[in-house]
Structure formats: C-alpha cells, structure tokens
matplotlib code that plots the C-alpha trace (Angstrom):
import matplotlib.pyplot as plt

x = [-119.0, -117.1, -118.6, -116.9, -118.9, -118.1, -114.5, -113.1, -114.7, -113.3, -110.0, -109.7, -111.4, -108.7, -106.1, -107.2, -107.5, -104.0, -102.9, -104.5, -103.0, -99.7, -99.6, -100.7, -97.9, -95.5, -96.9, -96.2, -92.7, -92.0, -92.6, -90.2, -87.1, -83.9, -82.2, -79.0, -80.3, -82.2, -79.6, -76.1, -74.3, -72.4, -68.2, -69.1, -68.6, -66.5, -63.9, -62.7, -59.4, -58.2, -54.5, -52.9, -50.3, -48.6, -49.3, -46.1, -45.7, -48.4, -48.5, -48.7, -52.0, -50.9, -51.1, -49.6, -46.9, -47.2, -51.2, -51.1, -48.4, -49.0, -48.5, -44.6, -44.2, -44.9, -42.9, -39.6, -40.7, -40.5, -37.5, -35.5, -36.7, -34.4, -32.0, -32.5, -32.3, -34.8, -35.5, -32.6, -34.1, -37.0, -39.4, -41.7, -43.2, -46.3, -46.9, -47.1, -50.6, -51.8, -54.4, -57.0, -56.7, -59.6, -60.7, -63.1, -61.5, -63.3, -64.3, -61.9, -59.3, -56.1, -52.5, -51.1, -54.3, -55.0, -57.8, -58.8, -58.4, -60.2, -57.7, -59.2, -56.9, -57.3, -55.4, -55.6, -54.5, -56.4, -56.1, -54.5, -54.1, -51.2, -50.4, -48.7, -49.6, -46.0, -46.4, -49.6, -50.2, -53.8, -55.4, -57.9, -60.4, -57.9, -55.1, -53.2, -51.8, -54.0, -52.9, -50.2, -51.4, -49.3, -49.9, -50.5, -54.1, -57.2, -58.6, -62.6, -62.4, -60.4, -59.5, -58.8, -58.2, -56.9, -56.3, -59.8, -62.2, -61.7, -63.3, -63.5, -65.4, -66.3, -64.5, -60.3, -59.5, -60.3, -59.7, -59.4, -56.5, -57.7, -55.9, -53.6, -53.6, -51.7, -53.3, -50.6, -52.6, -55.7, -58.8, -59.3, -62.5, -62.4, -66.3, -65.8, -65.4, -69.2, -71.8, -74.3, -74.5, -76.2, -78.2, -79.1, -81.5, -81.0, -84.4, -85.8, -89.6, -90.8, -92.8, -90.1, -87.5, -89.8, -90.6, -86.5, -86.4, -89.2, -87.7, -84.4, -87.1, -89.0, -85.3, -83.5, -86.6, -85.8, -86.2, -82.5, -83.3, -85.1, -85.7, -84.4, -85.8, -86.7, -83.2, -81.6, -82.1, -80.1, -79.3, -77.7, -75.6, -76.7, -75.1, -74.2, -72.8, -71.1, -67.4, -68.8, -70.4, -69.3, -72.2, -74.9, -74.7, -74.8, -78.0, -79.7, -78.7, -80.7, -84.0, -86.8, -88.9, -91.7, -90.5, -92.6, -92.6, -94.0, -96.3, -94.5, -94.1, -90.5, -90.7, -87.6, -88.8, -85.5, -85.9, -89.9, -89.6, -92.3, -92.1, -94.9, -94.9, -97.8, -99.2, -100.0, -103.9, -106.1, -109.4, -112.2, -110.9, -111.6, -109.1, -109.3, -106.2, -105.8, -104.3, -104.2, -102.2, -102.0, -99.5, -98.7, -97.2, -95.7, -95.7, -94.5, -95.6, -93.5, -95.6, -94.1, -96.0, -96.9, -94.5, -93.3, -95.4, -93.1, -95.5, -95.1, -92.9, -91.9, -92.8, -93.3, -96.6, -96.6, -99.1, -99.8, -101.8, -103.3, -104.5, -106.1, -105.6, -108.5, -107.8, -111.5, -111.1, -110.1, -112.2, -113.1, -112.4, -113.3, -111.5, -112.8, -111.5, -109.3, -108.2, -104.5, -101.7, -102.1, -106.2, -104.9, -102.2, -104.8, -107.1, -104.4, -103.4, -106.9, -106.7, -103.7, -101.7, -97.7, -94.9, -94.6, -97.8, -98.7, -96.0, -98.1, -101.2, -99.6, -98.1, -101.8, -103.5, -101.0, -101.8, -105.4, -104.9, -106.4, -103.0, -102.3, -98.6, -95.7, -93.9, -90.6, -88.5, -85.5]
y = [-173.0, -170.1, -167.5, -165.1, -161.5, -158.4, -157.2, -160.4, -162.7, -160.3, -160.0, -164.1, -163.8, -161.9, -163.7, -167.4, -165.7, -164.1, -167.9, -169.9, -166.8, -167.7, -170.9, -170.8, -168.9, -171.1, -174.0, -172.1, -170.9, -174.5, -175.4, -172.8, -173.8, -171.6, -170.9, -172.2, -175.7, -176.2, -174.8, -174.3, -171.1, -171.0, -171.7, -173.4, -176.9, -180.0, -181.6, -185.4, -186.4, -190.0, -191.5, -195.0, -196.0, -198.2, -199.3, -200.7, -201.8, -204.2, -207.5, -210.4, -209.0, -207.4, -208.7, -211.4, -210.3, -213.9, -212.9, -209.6, -208.6, -204.4, -204.4, -206.3, -204.0, -201.2, -201.8, -202.3, -198.7, -197.4, -199.2, -198.0, -194.5, -194.5, -196.4, -200.0, -202.6, -205.5, -206.7, -209.1, -210.9, -212.5, -210.5, -212.7, -210.0, -210.1, -206.6, -204.4, -203.4, -201.7, -199.1, -196.5, -193.2, -191.0, -187.8, -184.4, -181.2, -178.9, -175.4, -172.8, -174.5, -172.9, -174.2, -175.9, -176.6, -180.3, -182.5, -185.8, -189.1, -192.7, -195.4, -199.1, -202.1, -203.2, -206.5, -209.8, -208.0, -209.6, -206.1, -202.3, -202.3, -200.6, -199.5, -197.0, -195.2, -193.7, -190.4, -190.8, -187.8, -187.3, -186.4, -184.5, -184.9, -182.9, -185.2, -182.5, -183.1, -181.1, -182.8, -185.1, -187.6, -189.6, -191.0, -193.6, -195.6, -196.0, -198.9, -199.6, -203.4, -206.2, -209.7, -212.3, -216.0, -219.5, -222.7, -223.7, -220.5, -216.9, -213.7, -210.3, -207.7, -204.2, -203.9, -204.4, -203.4, -199.9, -197.4, -193.0, -190.8, -187.6, -184.7, -186.8, -184.8, -181.5, -179.2, -178.4, -176.5, -174.2, -174.1, -170.3, -168.7, -165.2, -164.8, -161.0, -160.4, -161.8, -159.4, -162.3, -165.3, -168.9, -170.4, -174.3, -176.0, -179.2, -180.6, -179.3, -177.8, -174.8, -173.6, -173.7, -171.6, -169.0, -168.7, -168.3, -165.3, -163.6, -163.9, -162.4, -159.6, -158.9, -158.5, -156.5, -154.0, -154.8, -157.4, -158.8, -162.3, -164.5, -168.0, -169.5, -172.6, -175.1, -175.9, -172.4, -168.6, -166.2, -163.3, -159.7, -158.6, -154.9, -152.0, -152.2, -155.1, -154.7, -154.5, -157.3, -160.6, -162.5, -160.6, -160.4, -163.7, -164.6, -162.0, -163.8, -167.5, -166.8, -165.7, -168.4, -170.0, -173.1, -175.5, -177.0, -180.8, -183.4, -186.4, -189.0, -192.6, -194.1, -197.6, -200.1, -203.5, -204.7, -203.6, -203.3, -199.5, -197.1, -193.3, -191.0, -187.1, -185.1, -184.4, -188.0, -188.2, -191.6, -191.3, -193.6, -196.9, -200.6, -202.7, -206.4, -208.6, -212.2, -214.6, -218.8, -220.5, -224.4, -225.7, -229.7, -231.0, -234.1, -236.0, -240.0, -242.4, -245.3, -248.2, -251.1, -254.8, -255.4, -256.8, -260.4, -260.6, -262.7, -262.0, -258.3, -255.6, -251.8, -249.9, -245.9, -245.0, -241.3, -238.8, -235.9, -232.7, -230.3, -226.6, -224.5, -220.4, -218.4, -215.6, -215.2, -212.3, -209.7, -207.7, -205.2, -201.9, -198.3, -195.5, -191.9, -189.9, -187.3, -189.2, -188.3, -190.3, -190.5, -191.8, -194.4, -196.0, -195.9, -198.1, -200.6, -200.7, -201.6, -204.5, -206.1, -205.2, -205.4, -203.2, -206.1, -206.3, -202.6, -202.3, -204.7, -203.0, -199.0, -200.7, -201.7, -198.8, -197.0, -198.9, -198.6, -194.9, -194.3, -192.6, -189.3, -189.7, -191.1, -194.2, -194.8, -198.2, -197.9]
z = [245.1, 243.9, 242.1, 239.6, 239.0, 236.7, 236.4, 237.6, 235.3, 232.8, 233.8, 233.8, 230.3, 228.8, 230.5, 229.3, 225.7, 226.2, 227.1, 224.3, 221.8, 222.8, 223.0, 219.6, 218.5, 221.0, 218.7, 215.1, 216.4, 217.3, 213.9, 212.5, 211.6, 210.7, 207.4, 208.4, 209.6, 206.3, 204.0, 202.7, 201.5, 198.5, 199.3, 202.7, 202.6, 203.2, 200.9, 200.6, 201.2, 200.8, 200.9, 201.2, 203.9, 206.0, 209.6, 212.0, 215.0, 215.3, 217.1, 214.8, 213.3, 210.1, 206.4, 205.4, 202.9, 200.9, 200.1, 200.1, 197.5, 197.7, 201.4, 200.5, 197.7, 199.9, 202.7, 200.2, 198.5, 201.6, 202.8, 199.8, 200.2, 203.4, 202.1, 203.0, 200.2, 201.1, 197.9, 198.0, 201.5, 202.2, 204.3, 206.8, 209.3, 210.1, 212.0, 208.7, 207.2, 204.4, 205.1, 203.5, 205.4, 205.1, 206.2, 205.8, 204.9, 206.9, 204.8, 205.6, 207.1, 207.2, 207.0, 209.9, 211.8, 212.5, 211.8, 212.6, 210.4, 210.0, 209.2, 207.5, 206.4, 202.8, 203.3, 205.8, 208.6, 211.8, 214.0, 214.0, 218.1, 219.1, 215.7, 214.5, 210.7, 208.9, 207.1, 204.8, 201.9, 201.9, 198.4, 196.9, 194.4, 192.1, 192.7, 194.9, 198.7, 201.1, 204.3, 205.5, 208.3, 211.1, 214.2, 217.0, 215.6, 218.5, 216.8, 217.5, 219.1, 219.8, 219.4, 221.8, 220.5, 221.7, 220.3, 220.8, 220.0, 219.3, 220.5, 218.6, 220.2, 217.6, 214.3, 215.0, 211.6, 211.4, 214.0, 214.5, 215.3, 216.6, 215.4, 212.8, 210.0, 209.4, 206.8, 204.3, 201.5, 202.0, 199.4, 198.3, 198.4, 198.8, 200.3, 201.1, 197.7, 197.1, 194.9, 195.3, 197.7, 196.8, 199.4, 198.5, 200.0, 201.6, 200.8, 197.7, 197.4, 195.7, 198.9, 201.1, 198.9, 198.5, 201.9, 202.4, 199.9, 201.1, 204.5, 203.4, 201.4, 204.9, 207.0, 204.3, 203.3, 199.6, 196.9, 197.5, 197.4, 194.3, 194.0, 191.0, 191.4, 194.1, 195.8, 195.1, 196.5, 194.7, 197.6, 196.3, 199.2, 200.0, 199.7, 203.3, 204.1, 200.7, 202.8, 205.3, 203.7, 206.7, 209.0, 205.7, 205.8, 209.6, 210.2, 207.3, 208.8, 211.8, 210.1, 210.8, 208.1, 208.1, 205.6, 203.6, 202.2, 200.2, 201.7, 201.9, 203.7, 203.9, 204.4, 205.2, 204.4, 205.9, 209.7, 209.3, 209.9, 209.0, 209.0, 207.6, 207.4, 208.7, 205.6, 204.4, 203.7, 203.0, 200.8, 202.2, 202.1, 203.8, 205.1, 206.3, 207.2, 207.9, 207.3, 207.4, 209.3, 209.4, 212.7, 212.6, 215.8, 215.8, 219.5, 218.7, 221.7, 222.7, 223.7, 225.0, 226.5, 229.9, 232.2, 232.1, 228.7, 226.2, 223.1, 222.7, 221.7, 222.2, 218.9, 218.6, 217.9, 215.6, 217.2, 214.9, 215.7, 213.3, 214.4, 211.8, 212.1, 209.9, 211.8, 212.4, 215.1, 212.5, 211.0, 208.2, 208.8, 207.1, 207.3, 206.3, 203.7, 204.6, 207.6, 209.4, 209.9, 213.4, 212.7, 210.2, 212.8, 215.4, 213.3, 211.9, 215.4, 216.4, 213.7, 215.5, 212.6, 213.0, 211.3, 208.9, 207.6, 208.1, 205.4, 202.9, 203.4, 203.0, 199.5, 199.2, 199.8, 197.1, 194.9, 194.7, 194.4, 197.8, 199.7, 198.5, 199.1, 197.6, 199.2, 198.9, 199.8, 201.3]

ax = plt.figure().add_subplot(projection="3d")
ax.plot(x, y, z, "-o")
ax.set_aspect("equal")
plt.show()
C-alpha cells in the first residue's frame, strides 16, 4: 500500500484542485460562442438574384415546343435578335429548354468577380445533361441587373431509358455552373464612414442581447454598446476606431458570450424527430403508455377424401387465429418535479416507448401543464 504524508499529500491536493478548476473553466468555455457566430452586422448581407434563360445543346431531352409555348417564343425572340427570322418556319427541336437561373450575390462583391449559379427547368424537359446556358441577365429585388450568367451546366443526375423501362438517378432537371456569372453592378455601402453599427442577433433573446452589450463595453472600457431590443445591439464606434471601422468589427466579433435560449421542444411528426433543449423541465407527472392490439391470421387448409374414395370431395376449410395484446407489460411511471431532459428520455425509454409514441406523450404532458417549455411542431 502506498502512503503519502506531509508535503507530498498537500502538493497532490493542490494539483487535484487545479485540475478541477481547469475542467470547470473548460466546460464553461465550451458553452461560449463568438459574437460573429450568433449575430449579423449591419450592411454585411447577401442578396438574391434571379433570371430567365435558355439552355441549348441538349440531346433530345429539352422542352416540347408544342406544349411549352414560352420556350418556343423565347427561342424565336433570341433568334430574331441574332438576325434569324424563324417565325415562318415550324420549329421542332427538342434540344432547347427554358430555365430559371438563381444566384446569391455575396456582400461587398466587386464588379468583374464571379459567383456560382443554379439552373432549373420550368418546362417538360427531361434532362439538362450536356446543356449550355445562353447569356442570362440576373436581376435583384429592385429590378436592376447585377450579374450576367452563361456557361456549361453540371447536372445533378441522369436518365437512361429504353423501350421497356427507364432509370433516373438524382434530379437531372437542375444543375449548377461554378463561377457561371460575372458581377456587373456593385451594392454600395460605406462601412468606413459608419458612426454607429447595428448588430442583429440571429436568435433574438433579451438575455443574449444584454450579454453581447456587456461584453463589448467590457472590451472597449466605456459604455459604447446598448441592447435596443431582444434582436438588436447598437454600438457607437469609439474614437480610436473612427477611421477604421473594419478593425473595430474584427475585434468585437471575436468576443465570446454564453447565448441564452428558451426551453423548447421541436417535433417533426413526419419523420418522428424530437429535439429538446437542456432547459426543458417537467413537473411531477405520472405517465402510462399502452395499446390494445388485435392480430387476426387467416390460414386456409385443404381437406380431401381418402385415396380411391368415390363419395368424398376436396374442399377448403378456413382456419382463423386471433391474438390479443393488451400491452400488460407496460407500467405506470412517475417522474418527479424538476427532472432534466436526460432523466425524461431515460425514463421514457425504460417504458419501451418509441419516437412516435414519445411525440404524443410530450404533447400530452404539455397539455396537462406539467412541461415548462414551448412545443414547436414543424
């Protein structure tokens, strides 16, 4: 047996206490989030773009011009702009498809830079494999052209068919073009001239907005940040950062706080997914779960006469088996008040309750007033 006396025991005790303090601080730091991960800054935002165009070069998998009138008119209009008169001829091509083009304009994107685009059919085209998008203007919400798209499409699937069957993998009617659009117009925003900056929380909360303001004030040393509402923190740019707002935002976005959240249970009834926050608490409640199941099995049997018999005949005799399961193995469980979400899940699993039944039980607990949380069904 190893014995520790005097100074050695004191040193080990100090080391153990230091380890506990380090573990506690590590767990606290693990729950902290940077401001840049929970909030957006004024002016730093994306913008959605959309456009209508034509894809050519398809191998007979394009729109049918007889049923997709918009494709036919768009094709005729494009040919007329190129000096080709196609209105007097009967167009029968199936190598053209009308598509919608979408893109996301990044913040502070400069004229001449490129961005990715997505392409999707709007007619009866079967596939965009091998297609080429013709020049397509991309419009913003204000109706102005911010980019122009063109290029070869990388489709997301394929279709192979014969006379007897067809196989489709993925979705061949949409695709992407990497760096397929050139930005032609910039969105002007003078960040360096800002005197005040608005910080918008992605999950508005009174406690979180106050903690963000307190963290910024502690970093700057003066009361420059104010929580205006649960989703907005207003920050006055300090004097030493007046000529360099970008440096100011760089410094404060790295500050760490502990975001607060509502006690909430999110339920997806279609897939049976349940997500519960750590702040969900349950008052004392008794839960029982059981179902009456009746199973009926039909097993017809054939009865026939003995060999060489002249009087009997072959007939079918019904055989029915009925099984009744009253779930007598289920028991009534009592959950004490203030239990955590882990205790609740362990207890429900001990009752043999699956995700589908657990959804109904959680909704029943909420209806009884025993759940101190909000239930959101998606």
